[in-house]
C-alpha positions as CSV (number, residue, x, y, z in Angstrom):
1,M,-25.8,-70.7,-152.3
2,R,-29.3,-69.6,-152.1
3,E,-32.0,-68.5,-149.2
4,I,-35.5,-69.3,-149.1
5,S,-38.0,-68.6,-146.6
6,P,-40.3,-70.7,-145.0
7,R,-43.2,-69.7,-146.6
8,D,-41.4,-70.2,-150.4
9,Y,-40.0,-73.7,-149.2
10,A,-43.7,-74.4,-148.1
11,A,-45.3,-73.5,-151.2
12,L,-42.4,-75.9,-153.1
13,S,-43.7,-78.4,-151.0
14,A,-47.1,-77.9,-151.7
15,A,-47.1,-77.6,-155.4
16,G,-45.3,-81.1,-155.8
17,A,-41.3,-80.3,-155.7
18,S,-39.3,-82.6,-152.8
19,P,-36.2,-80.6,-151.7
20,F,-34.2,-82.6,-149.2
21,L,-34.9,-81.0,-145.8
22,L,-32.1,-81.2,-143.3
23,D,-32.5,-79.9,-139.8
24,V,-29.0,-79.8,-138.3
25,R,-29.9,-78.4,-134.8
26,E,-29.2,-80.9,-132.0
27,G,-31.5,-83.6,-130.6
28,W,-33.2,-81.6,-127.5
29,E,-34.0,-79.3,-130.0
30,V,-35.8,-81.0,-132.1
31,A,-37.3,-83.1,-128.8
32,I,-38.9,-79.4,-128.6
33,V,-40.2,-79.1,-132.0
34,A,-39.2,-81.1,-135.4
35,A,-39.7,-79.1,-138.8
36,P,-42.5,-81.7,-140.9
37,G,-40.9,-84.1,-143.1
38,A,-36.5,-83.1,-142.3
39,T,-34.1,-85.4,-141.8
40,H,-32.3,-84.8,-138.5
41,I,-28.0,-85.0,-138.6
42,P,-26.8,-82.5,-136.0
43,M,-24.3,-79.7,-137.7
44,G,-21.0,-81.4,-135.5
45,E,-22.1,-85.0,-137.7
46,I,-22.5,-83.7,-140.5
47,P,-19.2,-85.0,-141.6
48,G,-19.2,-88.1,-140.6
49,R,-22.7,-88.7,-142.5
50,L,-22.6,-87.1,-146.0
51,A,-23.4,-90.2,-147.4
52,E,-26.6,-90.1,-146.3
53,I,-27.6,-86.6,-147.6
54,P,-28.6,-87.2,-151.6
55,T,-26.7,-85.6,-154.3
56,D,-29.3,-85.9,-156.8
57,R,-31.6,-83.7,-155.1
58,E,-32.1,-80.1,-154.0
59,I,-31.2,-79.9,-150.4
60,V,-32.9,-77.0,-147.7
61,V,-31.3,-76.8,-144.2
62,L,-32.2,-75.2,-141.7
63,C,-31.6,-74.8,-137.9
64,K,-33.1,-73.0,-134.6
65,V,-32.7,-69.3,-136.9
66,G,-30.4,-69.5,-139.6
67,G,-26.7,-69.3,-138.5
68,R,-25.7,-73.0,-138.1
69,S,-27.8,-74.0,-140.6
70,L,-25.7,-71.5,-143.7
71,Q,-22.7,-72.5,-142.3
72,V,-23.5,-76.2,-143.7
73,A,-25.2,-75.1,-146.3
74,L,-22.0,-73.8,-147.0
75,F,-20.0,-76.9,-146.3
76,L,-22.0,-78.6,-148.6
77,E,-21.6,-76.9,-151.3
78,A,-17.6,-76.7,-151.1
79,R,-18.4,-80.4,-150.9
80,G,-19.7,-80.5,-154.4
81,Y,-23.6,-80.1,-153.5
82,H,-25.6,-78.4,-155.8
83,P,-28.1,-77.0,-155.3
84,V,-28.0,-76.3,-151.8
85,A,-30.3,-73.7,-150.0
86,N,-30.7,-71.9,-146.3
87,L,-34.3,-71.9,-144.6
88,T,-33.3,-68.2,-143.4
89,G,-35.1,-67.7,-139.9
90,G,-35.0,-71.3,-139.0
91,I,-37.3,-73.4,-137.3
92,L,-38.5,-69.7,-135.5
93,A,-39.7,-68.2,-138.6
94,W,-41.0,-71.4,-140.0
95,A,-43.6,-71.2,-136.8
96,A,-44.2,-67.3,-137.3
97,Q,-44.4,-67.6,-141.4
98,V,-45.6,-71.1,-141.6
99,D,-47.1,-73.2,-138.6
100,P,-48.0,-70.9,-135.3
101,A,-48.9,-73.9,-133.6
102,L,-45.5,-74.8,-133.5
103,A,-43.6,-74.5,-129.8
104,T,-40.7,-72.4,-130.6
105,Y,-38.4,-72.1,-128.3
């Protein structure tokens, strides 16, 4: 499982790559600030919603700071999803590195 910075993810997206961005934060967190283009599935719901996660493209997982997303990325890899990456620093790093206009909490 690899790590990807918000800057590198933004560069991939700008270059036309289309990784599946999976936001595993809770609903109240997404209500404060949503990651652009992300699909929201809270961490606790991942096992029951695996069918919603594609198997034919790269998956980049994010949370607030990177801990929950790392756990989910490892969980997905153990179940055969590849490639999977953890967005280092989460939405807080995204706000700091890519889009300072995003709300933080």
